[in-house]
Short mmCIF file of the C-alpha atoms (twelve columns), coordinates in Angstrom:
data_MODEL
# 
_entry.id   MODEL 
# 
loop_
_atom_site.group_PDB 
_atom_site.id 
_atom_site.type_symbol 
_atom_site.label_atom_id 
_atom_site.label_alt_id 
_atom_site.label_comp_id 
_atom_site.label_asym_id 
_atom_site.label_seq_id 
_atom_site.Cartn_x 
_atom_site.Cartn_y 
_atom_site.Cartn_z 
_atom_site.pdbx_PDB_model_num 
ATOM 1   C CA . MET A 1   -144.166 53.867 63.566  1 
ATOM 2   C CA . GLY A 2   -142.581 52.445 60.446  1 
ATOM 3   C CA . LYS A 3   -138.946 52.548 59.513  1 
ATOM 4   C CA . GLU A 4   -137.394 55.315 57.430  1 
ATOM 5   C CA . LEU A 5   -136.526 54.613 53.826  1 
ATOM 6   C CA . VAL A 6   -132.914 55.256 52.793  1 
ATOM 7   C CA . TYR A 7   -130.712 54.518 49.831  1 
ATOM 8   C CA . VAL A 8   -126.964 54.299 49.299  1 
ATOM 9   C CA . ASP A 9   -125.831 57.079 46.988  1 
ATOM 10  C CA . ALA A 10  -122.977 57.021 44.476  1 
ATOM 11  C CA . ALA A 11  -120.510 57.997 47.223  1 
ATOM 12  C CA . GLY A 12  -121.595 55.075 49.414  1 
ATOM 13  C CA . LYS A 13  -123.430 57.216 51.976  1 
ATOM 14  C CA . ASN A 14  -126.932 56.584 53.284  1 
ATOM 15  C CA . GLN A 15  -129.448 59.193 52.214  1 
ATOM 16  C CA . ALA A 16  -133.100 59.548 53.133  1 
ATOM 17  C CA . ILE A 17  -135.553 58.993 50.286  1 
ATOM 18  C CA . ASP A 18  -139.254 59.683 50.258  1 
ATOM 19  C CA . ILE A 19  -141.676 58.024 47.850  1 
ATOM 20  C CA . GLY A 20  -145.396 58.428 47.388  1 
ATOM 21  C CA . LEU A 21  -148.055 59.016 44.790  1 
ATOM 22  C CA . ASP A 22  -146.234 62.163 43.727  1 
ATOM 23  C CA . THR A 23  -143.350 59.904 42.634  1 
ATOM 24  C CA . TYR A 24  -145.565 58.426 39.917  1 
ATOM 25  C CA . LYS A 25  -146.757 61.866 38.851  1 
ATOM 26  C CA . ALA A 26  -143.206 63.252 38.745  1 
ATOM 27  C CA . ALA A 27  -142.127 60.270 36.616  1 
ATOM 28  C CA . ALA A 28  -145.095 60.779 34.289  1 
ATOM 29  C CA . ASP A 29  -144.281 64.487 33.921  1 
ATOM 30  C CA . LYS A 30  -140.793 63.543 32.736  1 
ATOM 31  C CA . GLY A 31  -142.021 60.762 30.449  1 
ATOM 32  C CA . GLN A 32  -140.217 58.131 32.518  1 
ATOM 33  C CA . SER A 33  -141.059 54.971 34.396  1 
ATOM 34  C CA . VAL A 34  -140.704 55.069 38.184  1 
ATOM 35  C CA . PRO A 35  -137.382 53.144 38.144  1 
ATOM 36  C CA . GLN A 36  -136.025 55.519 35.488  1 
ATOM 37  C CA . TYR A 37  -137.168 58.575 37.437  1 
ATOM 38  C CA . LEU A 38  -135.638 57.352 40.693  1 
ATOM 39  C CA . ALA A 39  -132.376 56.524 38.905  1 
ATOM 40  C CA . SER A 40  -132.103 60.106 37.611  1 
ATOM 41  C CA . ALA A 41  -133.301 61.799 40.804  1 
ATOM 42  C CA . TYR A 42  -131.277 59.606 43.167  1 
ATOM 43  C CA . PRO A 43  -128.092 58.481 41.370  1 
ATOM 44  C CA . THR A 44  -126.225 55.503 42.820  1 
ATOM 45  C CA . ASN A 45  -123.361 53.198 42.002  1 
ATOM 46  C CA . ALA A 46  -125.723 50.702 40.399  1 
ATOM 47  C CA . GLU A 47  -123.129 47.974 39.872  1 
ATOM 48  C CA . LYS A 48  -122.080 48.042 43.515  1 
ATOM 49  C CA . PHE A 49  -125.208 49.013 45.426  1 
ATOM 50  C CA . GLY A 50  -128.023 48.624 42.896  1 
ATOM 51  C CA . THR A 51  -130.328 51.342 41.619  1 
ATOM 52  C CA . ALA A 52  -132.455 53.401 43.990  1 
ATOM 53  C CA . PHE A 53  -135.525 51.446 42.916  1 
ATOM 54  C CA . GLU A 54  -133.812 48.105 43.512  1 
ATOM 55  C CA . GLN A 55  -132.667 49.258 46.950  1 
ATOM 56  C CA . LEU A 56  -136.200 50.359 47.853  1 
ATOM 57  C CA . CYS A 57  -137.648 47.026 46.779  1 
ATOM 58  C CA . GLU A 58  -135.112 45.185 48.920  1 
ATOM 59  C CA . GLN A 59  -135.818 47.397 51.949  1 
ATOM 60  C CA . THR A 60  -139.562 46.890 51.670  1 
ATOM 61  C CA . GLY A 61  -139.192 43.130 51.225  1 
ATOM 62  C CA . ILE A 62  -140.206 42.947 47.572  1 
ATOM 63  C CA . PHE A 63  -138.465 40.058 45.810  1 
ATOM 64  C CA . VAL A 64  -139.790 39.119 42.376  1 
ATOM 65  C CA . LYS A 65  -137.601 36.105 41.716  1 
ATOM 66  C CA . GLY A 66  -136.114 35.221 45.067  1 
ATOM 67  C CA . SER A 67  -132.767 33.493 45.479  1 
ATOM 68  C CA . LYS A 68  -132.127 29.891 46.503  1 
ATOM 69  C CA . ASP A 69  -128.485 30.693 47.252  1 
ATOM 70  C CA . PHE A 70  -129.462 33.280 49.871  1 
ATOM 71  C CA . GLY A 71  -132.615 31.543 51.062  1 
ATOM 72  C CA . ILE A 72  -134.935 34.241 49.715  1 
ATOM 73  C CA . ARG A 73  -138.265 33.142 48.287  1 
ATOM 74  C CA . PRO A 74  -140.350 35.205 45.859  1 
ATOM 75  C CA . SER A 75  -142.650 37.674 47.585  1 
ATOM 76  C CA . THR A 76  -146.368 36.993 47.553  1 
ATOM 77  C CA . VAL A 77  -148.925 39.625 46.693  1 
ATOM 78  C CA . GLY A 78  -150.222 39.549 50.262  1 
ATOM 79  C CA . GLU A 79  -146.800 40.292 51.724  1 
ATOM 80  C CA . VAL A 80  -146.428 43.313 49.459  1 
ATOM 81  C CA . LEU A 81  -149.906 44.762 49.865  1 
ATOM 82  C CA . ASN A 82  -150.200 44.108 53.585  1 
ATOM 83  C CA . PRO A 83  -146.724 44.030 55.146  1 
ATOM 84  C CA . LYS A 84  -146.155 43.600 58.863  1 
ATOM 85  C CA . GLN A 85  -146.862 47.015 60.331  1 
ATOM 86  C CA . ASP A 86  -144.031 46.956 62.860  1 
ATOM 87  C CA . ALA A 87  -141.423 46.680 60.107  1 
ATOM 88  C CA . ALA A 88  -143.117 48.490 57.244  1 
ATOM 89  C CA . ALA A 89  -142.053 51.897 56.006  1 
ATOM 90  C CA . ILE A 90  -145.076 54.217 55.939  1 
ATOM 91  C CA . THR A 91  -145.295 56.963 53.325  1 
ATOM 92  C CA . LYS A 92  -146.768 60.404 53.824  1 
ATOM 93  C CA . GLU A 93  -150.078 59.130 52.475  1 
ATOM 94  C CA . GLY A 94  -150.191 56.720 55.410  1 
ATOM 95  C CA . VAL A 95  -149.738 53.801 53.016  1 
ATOM 96  C CA . PRO A 96  -147.020 51.118 53.291  1 
ATOM 97  C CA . ALA A 97  -144.157 51.843 50.910  1 
ATOM 98  C CA . SER A 98  -144.382 48.337 49.483  1 
ATOM 99  C CA . ARG A 99  -147.941 49.051 48.332  1 
ATOM 100 C CA . ILE A 100 -146.746 52.262 46.666  1 
ATOM 101 C CA . LEU A 101 -144.022 50.332 44.840  1 
ATOM 102 C CA . PHE A 102 -146.295 47.421 43.861  1 
ATOM 103 C CA . PRO A 103 -147.659 48.950 40.591  1 
ATOM 104 C CA . ALA A 104 -144.159 49.903 39.427  1 
ATOM 105 C CA . VAL A 105 -142.886 46.406 40.219  1 
ATOM 106 C CA . ILE A 106 -145.739 44.734 38.345  1 
ATOM 107 C CA . LEU A 107 -145.342 47.037 35.324  1 
ATOM 108 C CA . GLY A 108 -141.626 46.255 35.308  1 
ATOM 109 C CA . VAL A 109 -142.293 42.512 35.384  1 
ATOM 110 C CA . ILE A 110 -144.822 42.840 32.552  1 
ATOM 111 C CA . GLU A 111 -142.380 44.824 30.415  1 
ATOM 112 C CA . ASP A 112 -139.714 42.201 31.069  1 
ATOM 113 C CA . LYS A 113 -142.047 39.398 29.990  1 
ATOM 114 C CA . LEU A 114 -143.084 41.255 26.847  1 
ATOM 115 C CA . ALA A 115 -139.504 42.110 25.936  1 
ATOM 116 C CA . THR A 116 -138.286 38.514 26.065  1 
ATOM 117 C CA . ASP A 117 -140.582 36.212 24.159  1 
ATOM 118 C CA . LEU A 118 -144.140 37.469 23.966  1 
ATOM 119 C CA . LYS A 119 -143.801 40.389 21.548  1 
ATOM 120 C CA . THR A 120 -144.278 39.283 17.976  1 
ATOM 121 C CA . SER A 121 -146.276 41.670 15.831  1 
ATOM 122 C CA . VAL A 122 -145.546 44.470 18.282  1 
ATOM 123 C CA . THR A 123 -141.835 44.120 17.547  1 
ATOM 124 C CA . GLY A 124 -142.498 44.633 13.846  1 
ATOM 125 C CA . LEU A 125 -144.706 47.630 14.552  1 
ATOM 126 C CA . GLU A 126 -141.940 49.226 16.613  1 
ATOM 127 C CA . GLN A 127 -139.682 49.194 13.546  1 
ATOM 128 C CA . MET A 128 -142.185 51.354 11.642  1 
ATOM 129 C CA . ILE A 129 -142.182 54.180 14.191  1 
ATOM 130 C CA . ALA A 130 -140.202 57.251 13.158  1 
ATOM 131 C CA . VAL A 131 -141.196 59.581 16.024  1 
ATOM 132 C CA . ASP A 132 -142.223 58.462 19.517  1 
ATOM 133 C CA . ASP A 133 -143.714 61.063 21.886  1 
ATOM 134 C CA . SER A 134 -145.159 60.966 25.395  1 
ATOM 135 C CA . ILE A 135 -147.544 63.669 26.550  1 
ATOM 136 C CA . ASN A 136 -149.091 64.476 29.923  1 
ATOM 137 C CA . SER A 137 -152.631 64.793 28.645  1 
ATOM 138 C CA . ASP A 138 -155.171 62.622 26.909  1 
ATOM 139 C CA . LYS A 139 -155.811 65.396 24.369  1 
ATOM 140 C CA . PHE A 140 -153.636 65.632 21.283  1 
ATOM 141 C CA . GLU A 141 -153.437 68.267 18.553  1 
ATOM 142 C CA . ARG A 142 -152.009 66.569 15.490  1 
ATOM 143 C CA . PRO A 143 -149.403 68.721 13.722  1 
ATOM 144 C CA . VAL A 144 -150.162 69.547 10.095  1 
ATOM 145 C CA . LEU A 145 -147.035 69.690 7.925   1 
ATOM 146 C CA . ASN A 146 -147.566 71.676 4.733   1 
ATOM 147 C CA . PHE A 147 -145.052 71.048 1.946   1 
ATOM 148 C CA . SER A 148 -146.943 72.887 -0.778  1 
ATOM 149 C CA . ASN A 149 -144.162 75.466 -1.074  1 
ATOM 150 C CA . PRO A 150 -141.381 72.927 -1.611  1 
ATOM 151 C CA . GLU A 151 -143.474 71.270 -4.303  1 
ATOM 152 C CA . ALA A 152 -143.770 74.552 -6.205  1 
ATOM 153 C CA . ALA A 153 -140.509 76.295 -5.405  1 
ATOM 154 C CA . ARG A 154 -136.875 75.706 -4.680  1 
ATOM 155 C CA . SER A 155 -134.250 77.589 -2.704  1 
ATOM 156 C CA . ALA A 156 -133.111 80.809 -4.357  1 
ATOM 157 C CA . PRO A 157 -130.309 83.344 -3.946  1 
ATOM 158 C CA . VAL A 158 -130.914 85.640 -0.983  1 
ATOM 159 C CA . GLY A 159 -129.902 89.294 -0.874  1 
ATOM 160 C CA . GLN A 160 -128.617 91.074 2.184   1 
ATOM 161 C CA . LEU A 161 -131.177 91.154 5.016   1 
ATOM 162 C CA . ALA A 162 -133.718 89.410 2.786   1 
ATOM 163 C CA . LEU A 163 -135.747 86.505 4.133   1 
ATOM 164 C CA . PRO A 164 -135.504 83.082 2.449   1 
ATOM 165 C CA . GLN A 165 -138.494 81.415 0.858   1 
ATOM 166 C CA . SER A 166 -140.673 79.526 3.293   1 
ATOM 167 C CA . MET A 167 -140.293 75.846 2.446   1 
ATOM 168 C CA . LEU A 168 -142.406 74.351 5.234   1 
ATOM 169 C CA . THR A 169 -145.273 75.489 7.425   1 
ATOM 170 C CA . ILE A 170 -146.283 73.638 10.580  1 
ATOM 171 C CA . THR A 171 -149.691 74.222 12.122  1 
ATOM 172 C CA . ALA A 172 -151.791 72.415 14.689  1 
ATOM 173 C CA . SER A 173 -154.956 70.589 13.770  1 
ATOM 174 C CA . ASP A 174 -158.081 72.664 14.353  1 
ATOM 175 C CA . VAL A 175 -159.608 69.945 16.526  1 
ATOM 176 C CA . ALA A 176 -157.962 68.475 19.620  1 
ATOM 177 C CA . ARG A 177 -158.598 64.755 19.652  1 
ATOM 178 C CA . LYS A 178 -158.675 62.395 22.591  1 
ATOM 179 C CA . ILE A 179 -156.045 59.685 22.714  1 
ATOM 180 C CA . PRO A 180 -157.862 56.339 23.091  1 
ATOM 181 C CA . SER A 181 -156.944 54.374 26.191  1 
ATOM 182 C CA . TRP A 182 -157.373 50.757 27.159  1 
ATOM 183 C CA . ALA A 183 -157.204 49.033 30.514  1 
ATOM 184 C CA . ILE A 184 -156.674 45.503 31.690  1 
ATOM 185 C CA . GLY A 185 -157.002 44.568 35.315  1 
ATOM 186 C CA . MET A 186 -156.670 41.871 37.893  1 
ATOM 187 C CA . GLU A 187 -158.555 41.099 41.072  1 
ATOM 188 C CA . ILE A 188 -156.978 38.980 43.773  1 
ATOM 189 C CA . SER A 189 -158.903 37.282 46.541  1 
ATOM 190 C CA . GLU A 190 -157.620 37.419 50.108  1 
ATOM 191 C CA . GLN A 191 -156.876 33.692 50.049  1 
ATOM 192 C CA . ALA A 192 -154.908 33.909 46.794  1 
ATOM 193 C CA . GLN A 193 -152.778 36.811 48.025  1 
ATOM 194 C CA . ARG A 194 -150.971 34.518 50.443  1 
ATOM 195 C CA . SER A 195 -149.767 32.133 47.725  1 
ATOM 196 C CA . THR A 196 -149.624 34.136 44.499  1 
ATOM 197 C CA . THR A 197 -146.113 35.403 43.749  1 
ATOM 198 C CA . LEU A 198 -145.243 38.612 41.921  1 
ATOM 199 C CA . ASP A 199 -143.596 36.709 39.084  1 
ATOM 200 C CA . LEU A 200 -146.759 34.688 38.448  1 
ATOM 201 C CA . VAL A 201 -148.878 37.841 38.452  1 
ATOM 202 C CA . GLY A 202 -146.519 39.514 35.998  1 
ATOM 203 C CA . LEU A 203 -146.527 36.480 33.726  1 
ATOM 204 C CA . ALA A 204 -150.324 36.281 33.671  1 
ATOM 205 C CA . VAL A 205 -150.917 39.987 33.084  1 
ATOM 206 C CA . GLY A 206 -148.017 40.120 30.618  1 
ATOM 207 C CA . ARG A 207 -149.520 37.264 28.604  1 
ATOM 208 C CA . GLN A 208 -152.819 39.116 28.347  1 
ATOM 209 C CA . ALA A 209 -151.064 42.364 27.445  1 
ATOM 210 C CA . ALA A 210 -149.050 40.583 24.751  1 
ATOM 211 C CA . VAL A 211 -152.112 39.038 23.082  1 
ATOM 212 C CA . GLU A 212 -153.969 42.339 23.175  1 
ATOM 213 C CA . SER A 213 -150.944 44.300 21.922  1 
ATOM 214 C CA . ASN A 214 -150.585 41.933 18.956  1 
ATOM 215 C CA . GLU A 215 -154.214 42.453 18.004  1 
ATOM 216 C CA . LYS A 216 -153.850 46.231 18.251  1 
ATOM 217 C CA . ALA A 217 -150.660 46.112 16.167  1 
ATOM 218 C CA . TYR A 218 -152.569 44.550 13.270  1 
ATOM 219 C CA . ALA A 219 -155.322 47.168 13.634  1 
ATOM 220 C CA . TYR A 220 -152.823 50.026 13.608  1 
ATOM 221 C CA . ILE A 221 -151.067 48.691 10.514  1 
ATOM 222 C CA . LEU A 222 -154.375 48.271 8.685   1 
ATOM 223 C CA . SER A 223 -155.212 51.896 9.565   1 
ATOM 224 C CA . PHE A 224 -151.971 53.023 7.885   1 
ATOM 225 C CA . LEU A 225 -153.404 51.565 4.663   1 
ATOM 226 C CA . ASN A 226 -157.085 52.430 5.053   1 
ATOM 227 C CA . GLY A 227 -156.758 55.680 7.004   1 
ATOM 228 C CA . ASP A 228 -158.658 56.743 10.116  1 
ATOM 229 C CA . SER A 229 -161.774 58.889 9.814   1 
ATOM 230 C CA . ASP A 230 -161.643 59.767 13.526  1 
ATOM 231 C CA . TYR A 231 -158.392 61.619 12.943  1 
ATOM 232 C CA . ALA A 232 -159.138 62.909 9.432   1 
ATOM 233 C CA . ILE A 233 -156.510 60.634 7.869   1 
ATOM 234 C CA . ALA A 234 -157.436 59.518 4.360   1 
ATOM 235 C CA . ALA A 235 -156.918 56.053 2.927   1 
ATOM 236 C CA . LEU A 236 -153.819 55.675 0.765   1 
ATOM 237 C CA . SER A 237 -156.061 54.620 -2.115  1 
ATOM 238 C CA . SER A 238 -157.670 58.081 -2.110  1 
ATOM 239 C CA . ILE A 239 -154.311 59.803 -2.701  1 
ATOM 240 C CA . ALA A 240 -153.525 60.222 -6.394  1 
ATOM 241 C CA . GLY A 241 -150.732 57.975 -7.628  1 
ATOM 242 C CA . LYS A 242 -150.216 56.299 -4.266  1 
ATOM 243 C CA . VAL A 243 -151.489 52.865 -5.376  1 
ATOM 244 C CA . VAL A 244 -150.104 51.209 -8.495  1 
ATOM 245 C CA . ALA A 245 -150.839 47.836 -10.092 1 
ATOM 246 C CA . ALA A 246 -147.915 45.563 -10.910 1 
ATOM 247 C CA . SER A 247 -149.265 45.055 -14.436 1 
ATOM 248 C CA . THR A 248 -148.843 48.773 -15.181 1 
ATOM 249 C CA . LEU A 249 -145.146 48.479 -14.361 1 
ATOM 250 C CA . ASP A 250 -144.616 45.273 -16.345 1 
ATOM 251 C CA . ALA A 251 -147.150 43.763 -18.736 1 
ATOM 252 C CA . ALA A 252 -145.960 40.269 -17.730 1 
ATOM 253 C CA . ALA A 253 -147.028 40.823 -14.099 1 
ATOM 254 C CA . THR A 254 -150.617 39.624 -14.415 1 
ATOM 255 C CA . GLY A 255 -152.900 37.185 -12.637 1 
ATOM 256 C CA . GLY A 256 -151.412 37.802 -9.199  1 
ATOM 257 C CA . LYS A 257 -147.869 37.214 -10.467 1 
ATOM 258 C CA . LEU A 258 -144.995 39.562 -9.634  1 
ATOM 259 C CA . THR A 259 -141.947 40.050 -11.835 1 
ATOM 260 C CA . GLN A 260 -138.483 41.358 -11.098 1 
ATOM 261 C CA . THR A 261 -139.072 44.297 -13.416 1 
ATOM 262 C CA . ALA A 262 -142.306 45.331 -11.688 1 
ATOM 263 C CA . TRP A 263 -140.744 44.882 -8.241  1 
ATOM 264 C CA . ILE A 264 -137.692 47.042 -8.948  1 
ATOM 265 C CA . LYS A 265 -139.735 49.669 -10.786 1 
ATOM 266 C CA . TRP A 266 -142.059 49.922 -7.791  1 
ATOM 267 C CA . LEU A 267 -139.183 50.228 -5.318  1 
ATOM 268 C CA . ALA A 268 -137.657 52.941 -7.488  1 
ATOM 269 C CA . ARG A 269 -140.875 54.984 -7.829  1 
ATOM 270 C CA . ASN A 270 -140.703 58.422 -6.214  1 
ATOM 271 C CA . ALA A 271 -137.181 57.670 -5.038  1 
ATOM 272 C CA . HIS A 272 -136.534 61.408 -4.635  1 
ATOM 273 C CA . LYS A 273 -139.104 61.418 -1.833  1 
ATOM 274 C CA . ARG A 274 -138.605 58.106 -0.073  1 
ATOM 275 C CA . THR A 275 -136.745 54.788 -0.054  1 
ATOM 276 C CA . ILE A 276 -138.876 51.772 0.801   1 
ATOM 277 C CA . SER A 277 -137.194 49.859 3.604   1 
ATOM 278 C CA . LEU A 278 -140.123 47.789 4.907   1 
ATOM 279 C CA . VAL A 279 -143.207 46.250 3.304   1 
ATOM 280 C CA . VAL A 280 -146.396 44.881 4.838   1 
ATOM 281 C CA . THR A 281 -148.269 42.075 3.134   1 
ATOM 282 C CA . ASP A 282 -149.914 38.734 3.792   1 
ATOM 283 C CA . LEU A 283 -148.268 35.338 3.272   1 
ATOM 284 C CA . ALA A 284 -149.440 35.107 -0.352  1 
ATOM 285 C CA . GLY A 285 -147.952 38.509 -1.082  1 
ATOM 286 C CA . ALA A 286 -144.655 37.548 0.556   1 
ATOM 287 C CA . MET A 287 -144.526 34.342 -1.499  1 
ATOM 288 C CA . ALA A 288 -145.124 36.391 -4.660  1 
ATOM 289 C CA . ILE A 289 -142.173 38.616 -3.738  1 
ATOM 290 C CA . GLU A 290 -139.976 35.621 -2.965  1 
ATOM 291 C CA . GLY A 291 -140.939 33.743 -6.129  1 
ATOM 292 C CA . ARG A 292 -141.077 36.695 -8.519  1 
ATOM 293 C CA . GLU A 293 -140.382 35.910 -12.152 1 
ATOM 294 C CA . GLY A 294 -136.942 36.947 -13.358 1 
ATOM 295 C CA . LYS A 295 -135.445 37.112 -9.875  1 
ATOM 296 C CA . PRO A 296 -131.625 37.092 -10.255 1 
ATOM 297 C CA . THR A 297 -129.832 33.886 -9.296  1 
ATOM 298 C CA . ASN A 298 -126.234 32.696 -9.526  1 
ATOM 299 C CA . GLN A 299 -126.916 28.963 -9.749  1 
ATOM 300 C CA . ASN A 300 -125.674 28.717 -13.349 1 
ATOM 301 C CA . ASP A 301 -122.995 31.362 -13.137 1 
ATOM 302 C CA . ASN A 302 -119.291 30.777 -12.631 1 
ATOM 303 C CA . PRO A 303 -117.742 33.994 -11.298 1 
ATOM 304 C CA . ASN A 304 -114.261 32.473 -11.730 1 
ATOM 305 C CA . SER A 305 -114.698 31.911 -15.440 1 
ATOM 306 C CA . PRO A 306 -111.724 33.234 -17.526 1 
ATOM 307 C CA . ARG A 307 -114.122 34.901 -19.939 1 
ATOM 308 C CA . ILE A 308 -113.860 38.540 -20.903 1 
ATOM 309 C CA . ASP A 309 -116.647 40.164 -18.918 1 
ATOM 310 C CA . THR A 310 -117.548 43.016 -16.617 1 
ATOM 311 C CA . LEU A 311 -120.163 43.344 -13.874 1 
ATOM 312 C CA . MET A 312 -122.572 46.225 -13.653 1 
ATOM 313 C CA . GLN A 313 -122.729 48.201 -10.414 1 
ATOM 314 C CA . VAL A 314 -125.365 50.902 -9.914  1 
ATOM 315 C CA . ILE A 315 -123.733 53.775 -8.042  1 
ATOM 316 C CA . ASN A 316 -126.992 55.585 -7.222  1 
ATOM 317 C CA . PRO A 317 -129.515 52.838 -6.375  1 
ATOM 318 C CA . SER A 318 -132.945 54.075 -5.345  1 
ATOM 319 C CA . TRP A 319 -133.713 50.853 -3.481  1 
ATOM 320 C CA . THR A 320 -132.188 49.183 -0.439  1 
ATOM 321 C CA . SER A 321 -130.222 45.956 -0.704  1 
ATOM 322 C CA . THR A 322 -132.535 44.378 1.883   1 
ATOM 323 C CA . VAL A 323 -136.243 45.080 2.289   1 
ATOM 324 C CA . LYS A 324 -137.842 43.950 5.541   1 
ATOM 325 C CA . VAL A 325 -141.181 42.148 5.268   1 
ATOM 326 C CA . PHE A 326 -143.891 42.276 7.939   1 
ATOM 327 C CA . LEU A 327 -146.349 39.387 7.550   1 
ATOM 328 C CA . THR A 328 -149.848 40.329 8.620   1 
ATOM 329 C CA . ASN A 329 -152.422 37.724 9.599   1 
ATOM 330 C CA . ASP A 330 -155.220 40.277 9.660   1 
ATOM 331 C CA . PRO A 331 -158.206 38.737 7.810   1 
ATOM 332 C CA . ASN A 332 -159.195 42.266 6.764   1 
ATOM 333 C CA . TRP A 333 -155.940 42.841 4.883   1 
ATOM 334 C CA . PRO A 334 -156.800 43.067 1.164   1 
ATOM 335 C CA . ALA A 335 -155.433 40.167 -0.885  1 
ATOM 336 C CA . GLY A 336 -152.625 40.910 -3.308  1 
ATOM 337 C CA . THR A 337 -151.695 44.151 -1.554  1 
ATOM 338 C CA . ILE A 338 -148.157 45.163 -0.631  1 
ATOM 339 C CA . MET A 339 -147.751 48.359 1.390   1 
ATOM 340 C CA . GLY A 340 -144.250 49.794 1.452   1 
ATOM 341 C CA . MET A 341 -142.875 52.501 3.703   1 
ATOM 342 C CA . ASP A 342 -139.766 54.467 4.479   1 
ATOM 343 C CA . THR A 343 -139.499 53.813 8.208   1 
ATOM 344 C CA . ARG A 344 -137.481 56.997 8.738   1 
ATOM 345 C CA . TYR A 345 -140.616 59.082 8.150   1 
ATOM 346 C CA . ALA A 346 -143.496 56.603 8.343   1 
ATOM 347 C CA . VAL A 347 -145.290 56.551 11.679  1 
ATOM 348 C CA . HIS A 348 -145.799 58.879 14.637  1 
ATOM 349 C CA . ARG A 349 -146.754 57.383 18.009  1 
ATOM 350 C CA . VAL A 350 -148.160 59.488 20.834  1 
ATOM 351 C CA . LYS A 351 -148.544 57.974 24.286  1 
ATOM 352 C CA . SER A 352 -150.536 59.442 27.173  1 
ATOM 353 C CA . LEU A 353 -149.174 59.006 30.680  1 
ATOM 354 C CA . THR A 354 -152.116 60.552 32.507  1 
ATOM 355 C CA . ALA A 355 -154.215 57.413 32.602  1 
ATOM 356 C CA . GLU A 356 -151.376 55.401 34.109  1 
ATOM 357 C CA . TYR A 357 -150.953 57.776 37.044  1 
ATOM 358 C CA . SER A 358 -154.650 58.072 37.853  1 
ATOM 359 C CA . ALA A 359 -155.056 54.295 37.872  1 
ATOM 360 C CA . ILE A 360 -152.179 53.872 40.311  1 
ATOM 361 C CA . GLU A 361 -153.531 56.650 42.540  1 
ATOM 362 C CA . GLN A 362 -156.918 54.944 42.745  1 
ATOM 363 C CA . PHE A 363 -155.350 51.582 43.548  1 
ATOM 364 C CA . VAL A 364 -153.143 52.890 46.354  1 
ATOM 365 C CA . LEU A 365 -155.537 55.233 48.131  1 
ATOM 366 C CA . LYS A 366 -158.517 52.892 48.071  1 
ATOM 367 C CA . ARG A 367 -156.316 49.982 49.173  1 
ATOM 368 C CA . SER A 368 -158.113 47.874 46.658  1 
ATOM 369 C CA . THR A 369 -157.241 44.271 45.921  1 
ATOM 370 C CA . ALA A 370 -157.916 44.953 42.260  1 
ATOM 371 C CA . MET A 371 -155.378 46.670 40.046  1 
ATOM 372 C CA . ARG A 372 -155.683 48.004 36.533  1 
ATOM 373 C CA . VAL A 373 -152.988 48.719 33.989  1 
ATOM 374 C CA . ASP A 374 -153.927 51.563 31.637  1 
ATOM 375 C CA . LYS A 375 -152.367 52.415 28.324  1 
ATOM 376 C CA . GLY A 376 -153.225 55.322 26.087  1 
ATOM 377 C CA . GLU A 377 -151.642 55.674 22.664  1 
ATOM 378 C CA . LEU A 378 -152.249 56.788 19.115  1 
ATOM 379 C CA . LEU A 379 -150.380 55.779 15.964  1 
ATOM 380 C CA . TYR A 380 -150.884 57.405 12.578  1 
ATOM 381 C CA . ARG A 381 -149.106 58.064 9.277   1 
ATOM 382 C CA . LEU A 382 -146.623 60.875 9.800   1 
ATOM 383 C CA . PHE A 383 -145.761 61.556 6.131   1 
ATOM 384 C CA . ASP A 384 -147.938 60.192 3.342   1 
ATOM 385 C CA . GLU A 385 -144.923 60.474 1.036   1 
ATOM 386 C CA . ALA A 386 -143.238 57.725 3.048   1 
ATOM 387 C CA . PHE A 387 -145.823 55.177 1.838   1 
ATOM 388 C CA . GLU A 388 -146.366 53.363 -1.472  1 
ATOM 389 C CA . VAL A 389 -148.809 50.556 -2.333  1 
ATOM 390 C CA . LEU A 390 -148.395 47.803 -4.937  1 
ATOM 391 C CA . THR A 391 -151.328 45.589 -5.948  1 
ATOM 392 C CA . LEU A 392 -150.975 42.212 -7.662  1 
ATOM 393 C CA . THR A 393 -154.602 41.776 -8.726  1 
# 
């Protein structure tokens, strides 16, 4: 019979704690990771005793890093998946607790690796997301926001008990669409389990996840420009007035050249609807922005000159003082194209947690030596008005 799992609560008292496959499902239902769910369900004095998840890992002998000072070496995969039965805590599924915790530990290690030095394009993509949702299904009904009334009407005086004008209608898309999911996996031989540490596994899987995430980031960003027929999202070029050539803003901006006048005029376009805070372009486009003709400089100016002068200050600028630039290496990105967006309203991300739970359930119950990490998500343009496109050719 295995030992009972306990944790030290915030008051310093030992309390029984039960974990199993339902722990993953409960975490998914709340849109949380397993460590986050355990921290909210079983609060502790984390600084003094560690979180509930950390305490469980220590009890079940799971050590990702190990400690030379305390003589603790990193746990191997074999020790976690097949602990000594006389000392192992057995869950209600009849599975060692360390095996139940293994997927959460690996996912945590992967997230840690990605958060430190492996996320490049993904980091830029994160800055474009205005709304981030998690759902418990792989089906998604995209909300349709109708602003036709605001375009044609404005607020008006309201009499007693009279209803105001409807300025916005929100409906669901007629067709429920499936959130695409991807999976990466690992298979560990019996011989390798004895020598492969958790940190090495996390590094390897994290590296693969990082490369794949970068590729998907470029694909998502390209879809913001070109649309997505699967989700009935039109290309920006098909929306009237959404794409403008630099030469139409300034006659001097020709032959792939950008001028200060064209740049500022583009940033100021439709300023009553959006303020461009981030642009996406390739290296040539970024160099055109950096080297634009007429760009203000102070190399020949002496601000301490005793001349009679005054400086102009715009008190209602329709552009930001700093515009972030995301450099895309996507070979499919059209040359001479700069896509701008107001990141406050630009992108909606929907993540599905169902696939993650089912994959963990299959791994634990079958006692497989192969594990898969599933991810289901969808990113699309939330408000078309948040986007503007400038072409240099």
